[in-house]
C-alpha positions as CSV (number, residue, x, y, z in Angstrom):
1,M,-6.1,14.3,40.6
2,R,-5.0,16.5,37.9
3,K,-5.0,16.1,34.1
4,I,-2.6,16.8,31.5
5,L,-2.3,16.0,27.8
6,I,0.0,15.4,26.1
7,Q,-0.1,16.0,22.4
8,T,1.9,15.9,19.5
9,T,1.1,17.9,16.0
10,I,0.9,14.8,13.7
11,A,-0.9,11.6,13.1
12,A,0.2,8.6,14.4
13,A,3.0,7.4,12.6
14,D,5.8,4.9,13.1
15,E,8.5,6.5,11.3
16,D,8.3,10.4,12.4
17,W,8.4,11.9,16.7
18,A,5.1,10.7,16.9
19,I,3.5,10.3,20.8
20,H,5.3,6.7,21.2
21,R,8.7,8.4,21.0
22,F,7.5,10.3,24.1
23,S,6.4,7.4,26.2
24,K,9.4,8.2,29.2
25,L,8.0,11.6,29.3
26,A,4.2,10.3,30.0
27,Q,5.5,7.6,32.6
28,L,7.7,9.9,34.7
29,L,4.2,12.3,35.0
30,R,2.2,9.5,35.6
31,D,4.6,7.7,38.6
32,Q,4.0,11.4,40.8
33,R,2.4,10.6,43.9
34,D,1.2,13.0,46.9
35,A,2.2,11.9,50.5
36,H,-0.5,9.2,51.1
37,G,0.9,7.4,47.6
38,A,-1.8,8.5,45.5
39,P,-0.9,9.8,42.0
40,L,-1.3,13.6,41.4
41,F,-1.4,13.5,37.8
42,E,-3.4,11.5,35.2
43,V,-1.9,11.5,32.1
44,V,-3.4,11.2,28.2
45,A,-0.6,10.8,25.5
46,R,-2.2,11.0,22.1
47,D,-1.5,11.9,18.2
48,R,-3.5,14.0,15.9
49,A,-6.8,12.1,15.2
50,V,-6.3,12.9,11.2
51,S,-3.8,15.1,9.5
52,G,-5.3,17.5,7.6
53,Q,-8.5,17.6,9.6
54,A,-9.8,19.0,12.6
55,D,-8.6,17.0,15.9
56,P,-11.5,16.9,18.1
57,V,-9.2,16.7,21.3
58,L,-7.3,20.2,20.5
59,A,-10.2,22.0,18.6
60,S,-12.3,21.3,22.2
61,I,-9.6,22.0,25.0
62,D,-11.1,25.0,26.1
63,R,-14.4,23.1,27.2
64,S,-12.3,20.0,28.6
65,D,-11.1,19.0,32.0
66,F,-7.4,18.7,31.4
67,D,-5.3,21.2,33.4
68,Q,-2.7,21.7,31.1
69,L,-1.3,21.0,27.5
70,W,2.4,19.7,27.0
71,L,2.2,20.5,23.0
72,M,5.2,18.7,21.1
73,A,5.3,20.6,17.9
74,V,6.8,17.8,15.7
75,D,4.7,19.0,12.1
76,V,6.4,20.9,8.7
77,G,4.2,23.6,9.6
78,D,0.4,22.4,9.1
79,G,-0.1,20.7,12.7
80,L,-2.0,23.3,14.1
81,A,-5.3,25.2,12.5
82,P,-6.4,28.5,12.8
83,H,-9.6,27.1,15.2
84,E,-7.7,24.9,17.1
85,C,-5.0,27.4,18.1
86,Q,-8.1,29.2,19.2
87,A,-9.3,26.8,21.0
88,I,-5.6,26.5,22.9
89,E,-5.7,30.2,23.4
90,R,-9.1,30.1,25.5
91,F,-7.6,27.2,27.1
92,R,-5.0,29.6,28.7
93,Q,-7.3,32.6,28.9
94,R,-9.6,29.9,31.6
95,G,-6.5,29.4,33.4
96,G,-4.9,26.5,31.1
97,G,-1.0,25.8,31.5
98,L,0.5,25.5,28.3
99,L,4.0,23.4,27.3
100,V,5.4,23.9,23.6
101,A,8.4,22.5,22.4
102,R,9.4,22.8,18.4
103,D,12.7,22.0,16.9
104,H,14.7,23.1,13.9
105,M,14.5,25.0,11.1
106,D,11.1,24.9,10.3
107,L,9.8,22.4,12.5
108,G,6.7,23.0,14.3
109,S,6.0,26.1,12.8
110,S,2.2,26.0,13.2
111,V,3.1,27.2,16.6
112,G,3.3,30.7,15.3
113,G,-0.4,30.7,15.5
114,L,-0.8,30.6,18.4
115,A,-1.1,33.8,20.7
116,G,1.8,35.4,22.9
117,I,3.9,31.9,23.2
118,G,3.5,31.8,19.1
119,A,5.7,35.0,19.3
120,A,8.3,33.4,21.5
121,N,9.4,30.6,18.5
122,H,11.4,32.4,15.8
123,F,11.6,29.8,12.9
124,H,13.6,30.2,9.3
125,T,10.2,31.1,7.3
126,R,8.1,32.3,10.2
127,N,9.3,35.1,12.4
128,P,12.9,35.1,12.0
129,E,15.4,36.0,15.2
130,T,15.5,39.9,15.2
131,D,19.1,39.7,14.6
132,P,20.1,39.0,11.4
133,R,24.0,37.5,12.5
134,R,21.7,34.4,14.0
135,R,20.1,33.5,10.9
136,V,23.3,31.2,9.3
137,N,24.0,27.6,10.2
138,D,25.1,26.9,13.8
139,D,25.2,22.8,12.7
140,T,26.7,22.6,9.4
141,G,26.8,18.3,9.9
142,T,23.7,17.6,8.5
143,P,23.1,20.4,5.6
144,A,19.2,19.7,4.4
145,I,18.5,21.1,8.1
146,Q,19.1,25.0,8.4
147,W,18.9,28.2,10.4
148,P,18.1,27.9,13.6
149,N,20.0,25.0,14.3
150,Y,22.2,25.3,17.8
151,H,24.1,22.5,18.2
152,S,24.1,21.8,21.6
153,G,25.8,18.3,21.2
154,C,24.9,14.8,20.2
155,N,21.6,12.8,20.9
156,G,21.8,10.5,24.0
157,D,24.3,13.5,25.5
158,Y,23.3,16.0,27.7
159,Q,24.4,19.6,27.6
160,P,25.4,22.1,30.9
161,V,22.5,24.8,31.4
162,T,23.4,29.0,32.0
163,I,21.0,29.4,34.4
164,C,19.3,33.2,34.1
165,A,18.8,35.0,37.0
166,P,17.2,35.1,39.3
167,L,16.7,31.3,39.8
168,H,13.4,30.6,38.1
169,P,11.3,27.9,40.3
170,L,11.5,25.8,37.2
171,L,15.3,25.2,37.6
172,A,15.3,24.5,41.7
173,D,16.6,21.2,42.5
174,P,17.6,20.5,46.1
175,A,19.0,17.4,45.6
176,S,21.6,19.3,42.9
177,P,25.0,20.6,44.4
178,T,24.1,23.8,42.9
179,G,20.7,23.8,44.0
180,A,19.6,24.2,40.6
181,V,19.0,22.0,37.4
182,R,22.3,21.7,35.7
183,F,21.7,19.7,32.7
184,F,19.1,19.6,29.7
185,P,19.6,16.6,27.0
186,A,21.4,17.4,24.3
187,H,20.7,17.8,20.5
188,P,22.4,18.2,17.3
189,H,20.4,21.0,15.7
190,E,18.2,23.2,18.6
191,G,15.1,26.0,17.6
192,A,15.2,29.6,18.4
193,I,13.3,31.2,21.2
194,S,13.3,34.5,22.9
195,A,10.9,36.3,25.6
196,P,8.5,38.3,23.5
197,A,8.1,42.0,24.1
198,G,5.1,43.3,26.1
199,L,4.6,39.8,28.0
200,D,5.5,38.6,31.2
201,A,7.7,36.4,30.1
202,R,11.3,35.9,30.4
203,V,14.6,33.4,29.5
204,I,15.5,31.3,31.9
205,A,17.8,28.7,30.6
206,Q,20.3,29.1,27.9
207,G,22.5,26.6,26.1
208,R,26.2,27.4,24.4
209,S,27.0,26.0,20.9
210,L,29.3,23.6,20.5
211,A,29.8,24.4,16.8
212,S,30.2,28.1,17.4
213,G,30.0,28.9,20.9
214,E,26.9,31.1,20.9
215,L,24.5,31.2,23.3
216,F,20.9,30.4,22.5
217,N,17.6,30.1,24.8
218,L,16.7,26.9,26.0
219,A,13.5,27.5,28.0
220,V,11.1,30.6,28.3
221,A,8.4,30.9,31.0
222,F,5.6,32.9,30.6
223,E,3.9,33.9,34.2
224,R,0.3,34.3,35.0
225,E,-1.1,37.4,32.9
226,G,-5.1,39.4,32.9
227,G,-5.9,35.5,34.0
228,C,-4.0,33.7,31.8
229,G,-2.5,30.3,33.0
230,R,1.2,30.0,32.5
231,A,3.3,29.0,29.9
232,I,6.6,27.5,28.6
233,A,8.4,27.5,25.2
234,E,11.4,25.4,24.9
235,S,14.0,25.2,22.0
236,T,13.6,21.7,21.2
237,F,10.8,18.7,21.4
238,H,13.9,16.4,22.0
239,H,14.5,17.5,25.4
240,F,11.5,15.2,26.0
241,A,11.9,12.6,23.7
242,D,12.8,8.7,24.9
243,Y,15.3,9.1,22.0
244,N,16.9,11.8,24.2
245,W,16.7,9.6,27.4
246,D,17.8,6.6,26.6
247,L,19.5,5.9,23.0
248,Q,18.2,1.9,23.6
249,L,14.4,3.4,22.9
250,G,15.4,4.1,19.2
251,C,14.4,7.0,16.7
252,P,12.9,7.1,13.3
253,G,15.0,6.0,10.6
254,F,15.6,9.2,9.1
255,V,17.7,9.9,11.9
256,S,21.3,10.4,10.3
257,E,23.6,11.9,13.3
258,A,25.6,9.6,15.3
259,P,24.2,9.6,19.1
260,G,26.3,10.0,22.3
261,D,26.2,8.2,25.4
262,G,26.2,10.8,27.7
263,M,23.2,10.2,29.6
264,H,24.0,6.2,29.7
265,R,27.2,7.3,31.6
266,N,26.2,10.0,33.7
267,P,22.4,9.2,34.6
268,A,22.7,11.9,37.6
269,A,22.6,14.5,34.3
270,L,19.2,13.0,33.4
271,A,17.7,12.9,36.9
272,E,18.4,16.5,36.9
273,F,16.4,17.4,34.1
274,Q,13.3,15.4,34.7
275,R,13.4,17.3,38.4
276,Y,12.8,20.2,35.6
277,V,10.0,18.0,34.2
278,I,8.5,17.5,37.5
279,N,9.2,21.3,38.5
280,A,6.9,22.4,35.0
281,A,4.2,19.8,36.0
282,H,3.4,21.5,39.3
283,W,4.4,25.0,38.1
284,L,1.7,25.1,35.4
285,L,-1.4,24.0,37.3
286,P,-3.6,26.3,37.0
287,A,-4.0,28.9,39.8
């Protein structure tokens, strides 16, 4: 059985995007079975041990028996120490799969310290998008949240996905009428990602802002290169958060935006995105 670590970049906190806010993701992966009914994945879901101190799991992940790391970067810029980034890099170098999900503005900007995939993430004060025309507030409904903050919809709604040809295996869905995943969870202010030059990586899916009409990148896939494991960069961790899958599971008290009910009205949209999640768990497995 393959092992997946779902890890946040903050210590446990009731009123934050700590690991208990990603319980549906962990359960979905635990529920996957092989042809004989045996579990496919052992899933460990955890927060940082203590903020400001070395995390014993992240700092030694290259020496662990984990096959994948799903990193929910929910910090304000201090979530990963340099030696932890180096351990994650060695984890990829030995073939481990990596998914990194950040959010708006500078939320999760500690992932900028990761080699390769770090360059795929653009923040407000670190590695901003190269096009200065994009360094403007897309979502204006929450003035305290500045760019990048692409408005794909309300929490609790879903957004249509623009597939970047050719169709990537991550987005294949035989149950969909188009054969591809058509929907991602929506969020009022998603972050910015791109495919870094010189790496075997490409944008595989885009969304379109409901505020400005701008296309923005939802997911970047990194192929195995030089023996490294595959990786995925996501524009926001809200693609995986309980609140964005089921509003009844709640959110931190500081969330002020009015939610939508699209996922509740059309559960098939969530089912398609969950196909993407399952695809990712298989695609990220070491060779």
